[in-house]
C-alpha positions as CSV (number, residue, x, y, z in Angstrom):
1,M,0.4,0.0,0.0
2,R,3.2,2.4,0.8
3,L,4.4,1.6,-2.3
4,S,1.9,2.3,-3.9
5,F,1.3,5.9,-2.2
6,E,5.1,6.6,-3.3
7,R,4.3,5.8,-7.2
8,C,1.3,7.8,-6.7
9,Q,3.0,10.7,-5.6
10,L,6.0,10.6,-8.1
11,F,3.6,10.1,-10.9
12,I,1.7,13.5,-9.4
13,I,5.3,15.4,-9.8
14,R,6.2,13.9,-12.8
15,F,3.3,14.8,-14.2
16,T,3.5,18.4,-12.7
17,L,6.9,19.2,-14.4
18,N,6.3,18.1,-17.4
19,E,2.9,20.5,-17.6
20,L,5.1,22.8,-16.1
21,E,7.9,22.2,-19.3
22,W,5.4,22.8,-21.8
23,F,3.8,26.1,-20.1
24,V,7.1,28.1,-19.6
25,Q,10.0,28.4,-22.2
26,M,12.7,28.0,-19.7
27,P,14.2,24.6,-18.1
28,I,11.7,24.2,-15.1
29,F,14.0,22.8,-12.8
30,Q,16.5,25.8,-14.6
31,L,13.5,28.2,-13.0
32,I,13.1,26.3,-9.6
33,L,17.0,26.0,-8.9
34,I,16.5,30.0,-9.7
35,A,13.7,30.9,-7.5
36,I,15.0,28.7,-4.7
37,I,18.8,30.7,-4.7
38,Q,16.9,33.8,-4.8
39,G,14.7,33.5,-1.8
40,V,17.2,31.7,-0.1
41,T,20.1,34.3,-0.1
42,E,18.7,37.3,-0.8
43,F,18.1,38.0,2.6
44,L,21.1,36.3,3.7
45,P,24.5,38.4,3.5
46,V,25.7,36.4,0.7
47,S,24.7,37.6,-2.4
48,S,22.1,36.4,-4.4
49,S,22.8,38.6,-7.7
50,G,26.2,37.1,-7.6
51,H,24.6,33.3,-6.9
52,L,22.4,33.9,-10.4
53,V,25.5,35.1,-12.2
54,L,27.4,31.9,-11.0
55,L,24.2,29.4,-11.9
56,P,24.6,29.8,-15.5
57,N,28.5,29.9,-15.9
58,L,29.0,26.7,-13.8
59,T,26.2,24.3,-15.0
60,G,26.4,25.4,-18.8
61,F,22.7,26.3,-18.5
62,E,21.9,29.2,-20.3
63,D,21.8,32.5,-18.8
64,Q,18.6,33.5,-17.6
65,R,19.2,37.2,-18.7
66,L,18.1,40.0,-16.3
67,V,14.4,40.1,-16.5
68,I,14.5,36.4,-14.7
69,D,16.9,37.9,-12.0
70,V,14.5,40.6,-11.3
71,A,11.3,38.1,-11.4
72,V,12.6,36.3,-8.5
73,H,13.5,39.4,-6.7
74,V,9.7,40.7,-6.8
75,G,9.0,37.5,-4.9
76,T,10.9,38.1,-2.5
77,L,9.2,41.6,-1.9
78,F,6.2,40.2,-1.7
79,A,7.5,37.7,1.0
80,V,9.3,40.7,3.0
81,I,6.3,43.4,2.6
82,L,4.7,40.3,3.9
83,Y,7.0,39.5,7.1
84,L,7.3,43.1,7.6
85,W,3.7,44.1,7.2
86,P,3.2,46.2,10.5
87,D,6.1,48.4,9.2
88,V,5.3,48.8,5.8
89,R,1.9,49.7,6.5
90,R,3.2,52.1,8.8
91,A,5.4,53.7,6.0
92,L,2.7,53.3,3.4
93,G,0.0,55.8,5.9
94,G,3.2,57.7,6.4
95,T,3.9,58.0,2.7
96,V,0.6,59.9,1.7
97,R,1.7,62.6,5.0
98,L,5.0,62.7,3.1
99,L,3.7,63.9,-0.3
100,R,1.7,66.0,1.8
101,G,4.6,67.8,3.0
102,R,4.8,66.5,6.3
103,V,6.9,64.4,8.2
104,D,5.0,64.9,11.7
105,T,4.5,60.6,12.1
106,Q,6.9,58.2,13.1
107,G,5.5,56.2,9.5
108,A,6.0,59.2,7.4
109,F,9.2,59.5,8.9
110,L,10.0,56.5,7.7
111,A,8.8,56.7,4.7
112,L,11.6,59.5,4.2
113,C,14.4,57.4,5.8
114,L,13.4,54.8,2.9
115,V,13.2,57.3,0.0
116,I,16.6,59.1,0.8
117,A,18.3,55.4,1.3
118,T,16.8,54.2,-2.2
119,T,18.0,57.4,-4.4
120,P,21.5,56.1,-4.4
121,V,21.1,53.0,-5.7
122,V,18.0,53.9,-8.2
123,V,20.6,56.8,-9.8
124,F,23.7,53.9,-10.2
125,G,21.1,51.2,-11.3
126,L,20.3,53.6,-14.1
127,I,23.8,54.7,-14.8
128,L,24.9,51.1,-15.3
129,H,21.7,50.1,-17.3
130,I,22.4,52.9,-19.8
131,T,26.2,52.5,-20.1
132,G,25.4,48.6,-20.6
133,L,28.3,48.1,-17.5
134,A,25.2,46.1,-15.4
135,D,26.0,43.2,-18.0
136,L,29.6,43.4,-18.4
137,M,30.0,42.8,-14.5
138,R,27.7,39.5,-14.6
139,S,31.5,37.4,-14.6
140,V,32.7,34.7,-12.4
141,A,35.6,36.8,-11.7
142,V,33.6,39.8,-10.4
143,V,31.8,37.7,-8.4
144,G,35.0,36.0,-6.6
145,W,36.4,39.5,-6.0
146,T,33.3,40.8,-4.4
147,M,33.0,37.8,-2.3
148,L,36.3,37.6,-0.9
149,I,36.6,41.2,-0.1
150,F,32.7,42.3,0.9
151,G,32.9,39.2,3.1
152,L,36.4,40.4,5.1
153,V,34.4,44.2,5.3
154,L,31.4,42.9,6.5
155,Y,33.9,40.7,9.2
156,W,35.1,44.2,9.9
157,A,32.3,46.1,10.6
158,D,31.0,43.4,13.1
159,R,33.5,42.9,15.0
160,T,34.7,46.5,15.0
161,G,30.6,48.0,15.2
162,P,29.4,49.1,18.3
163,V,26.3,48.4,19.7
164,S,24.4,51.3,20.5
165,R,21.8,51.5,18.4
166,R,18.5,50.1,17.0
167,D,16.5,50.4,14.2
168,K,14.0,52.8,16.3
169,D,17.3,54.7,16.7
170,W,17.4,55.7,12.6
171,T,18.0,58.7,11.1
172,I,17.9,60.4,8.1
173,R,21.3,61.1,8.0
174,H,22.2,57.4,8.4
175,A,19.4,56.3,5.9
176,A,21.7,58.2,3.2
177,I,25.0,56.6,4.4
178,M,23.4,53.2,4.0
179,G,21.8,54.0,0.9
180,L,25.2,54.6,-0.5
181,W,26.2,51.5,0.7
182,Q,23.5,49.4,-0.7
183,A,24.9,51.3,-4.1
184,V,27.5,49.5,-4.0
185,A,25.4,46.4,-4.4
186,L,24.5,46.8,-7.9
187,I,28.4,45.3,-8.5
188,P,27.6,41.0,-8.8
189,G,28.6,39.6,-6.0
190,T,28.5,42.3,-3.1
191,S,25.2,41.3,-1.5
192,R,22.3,44.0,-1.1
193,S,21.4,42.7,2.2
194,G,25.0,42.3,3.4
195,I,26.4,45.2,2.3
196,T,23.8,47.3,4.0
197,I,23.9,45.1,7.2
198,T,27.7,45.8,7.2
199,G,26.9,49.7,6.4
200,A,24.3,49.1,10.1
201,R,26.9,47.6,11.9
202,H,29.4,50.1,11.2
203,L,27.0,52.9,12.1
204,G,26.7,51.1,16.0
205,Y,23.6,49.1,15.3
206,D,22.8,45.5,16.8
207,R,22.8,42.4,14.5
208,T,18.9,42.4,14.6
209,S,18.3,45.7,13.6
210,A,20.6,45.6,10.9
211,V,18.8,43.1,9.1
212,R,15.4,44.5,10.1
213,L,16.9,47.8,8.4
214,A,18.1,45.5,5.3
215,M,14.8,43.6,5.0
216,L,13.0,47.6,5.0
217,M,15.7,48.7,2.7
218,S,15.0,46.1,-0.1
219,I,11.3,47.1,-0.3
220,P,11.6,49.9,-2.6
221,T,15.1,49.0,-4.1
222,I,13.6,45.5,-5.7
223,A,9.8,47.6,-6.0
224,A,11.9,49.9,-8.7
225,S,13.7,46.8,-10.1
226,G,10.1,45.6,-10.9
227,V,9.0,48.4,-12.4
228,V,11.9,48.2,-15.1
229,L,10.9,44.3,-15.4
230,G,7.2,45.5,-16.2
231,V,8.3,48.1,-18.8
232,H,10.4,45.3,-19.8
233,V,7.7,42.7,-20.4
234,T,5.5,44.7,-21.7
235,I,8.1,46.0,-25.1
236,G,8.9,42.7,-25.0
237,D,5.3,41.4,-25.5
238,D,6.4,38.3,-24.9
239,T,3.6,36.0,-23.2
240,G,5.9,33.2,-22.8
241,L,8.7,35.0,-21.1
242,L,5.7,36.3,-19.0
243,R,5.1,33.0,-18.0
244,D,8.4,32.2,-16.9
245,V,8.4,35.4,-14.7
246,G,5.4,34.9,-13.3
247,L,6.2,31.1,-12.0
248,A,10.2,32.4,-11.1
249,A,8.3,35.2,-8.8
250,L,6.0,32.8,-7.4
251,L,8.6,29.6,-6.2
252,A,11.0,32.8,-5.1
253,F,8.2,34.4,-2.7
254,G,8.0,30.7,-1.1
255,S,11.9,30.5,-0.6
256,A,12.0,33.8,0.7
257,L,9.5,33.4,3.5
258,L,11.4,30.2,4.9
259,A,14.5,32.9,4.7
260,L,13.5,35.4,6.2
261,S,12.4,34.0,9.6
262,L,15.8,31.6,9.9
263,M,17.3,35.2,9.3
264,M,15.7,37.1,11.9
265,R,16.0,34.0,14.3
266,L,20.2,33.8,13.3
267,S,20.8,37.7,14.4
268,R,19.5,37.2,17.7
269,S,21.6,34.6,18.8
270,A,25.1,34.3,16.1
271,S,27.3,36.2,14.6
272,F,28.0,37.3,10.7
273,T,31.1,35.0,10.9
274,P,29.9,31.9,9.3
275,Y,28.3,33.9,6.6
276,V,31.8,35.4,6.2
277,I,33.2,32.3,6.0
278,Y,31.5,30.6,3.8
279,R,32.1,33.8,1.4
280,V,35.8,33.7,1.6
281,I,36.0,29.8,0.9
282,L,33.6,30.7,-2.4
283,G,35.3,33.4,-3.7
284,I,38.6,32.0,-3.2
285,A,37.2,28.9,-5.1
286,L,35.9,31.1,-7.8
287,L,39.1,33.1,-8.2
288,V,41.0,29.8,-8.9
289,Y,38.4,28.9,-11.4
290,A,37.7,31.9,-12.9
291,Y,41.7,32.2,-13.4
292,S,43.1,28.9,-14.3
């Protein structure tokens, strides 16, 4: 009886995968890998974009293109909105007051800080996109160097940064500084969450607050990328690509929710050293691979 049940499960899985293969253009296994990698690594300081660049380089898969990368980022966007909904709701309410020129509530101040923190990455992102540098940086060597260098920078900030501030102490000045740190993450392998956590720890925020601020800063940043995605798909009018985008985003949403919970739990009881060790080992391995 048990054997029959297991065969039935296997049949359902195979049938589902076969149907999905027909539904999308990209290989379904590649889409699943991309979504899991993005969902798990987006909020860990190990660089989701770096891992997405490595996937086609190390596996032989065709490059999934930036549009799929952004799609899985949008999936993680909805995950972080759901996870931080009380803060998101407060910021949304504050945005209305901010548009009226008022910064007289906690929500309006939070919205202002997020706008300031997001501006650098939007400006530099547009520059990279227009100049074509974004595609040129998608290489194993670049990811190897950034994995190694910014992993060590994270270790330095976590070890030397004081623990004197919490997320409620966020200021406009600190939002601007962390925004500049976040803009560096446009280089694949840097890690958006990792570099903003680095900036927050350097400014004296405790680990849990640093992670929380990094998550909040991800919302407008990923949303801006989502707008670019929408424009790209609309102009291309590629319905097959649209299906790939939708499925990738959905799968990334599920894996991101698990990663969010794990990251917040670990930040309360552990340092960032394990992530640094992982980054250094992977960085060295990638450099050996790239230059051999």
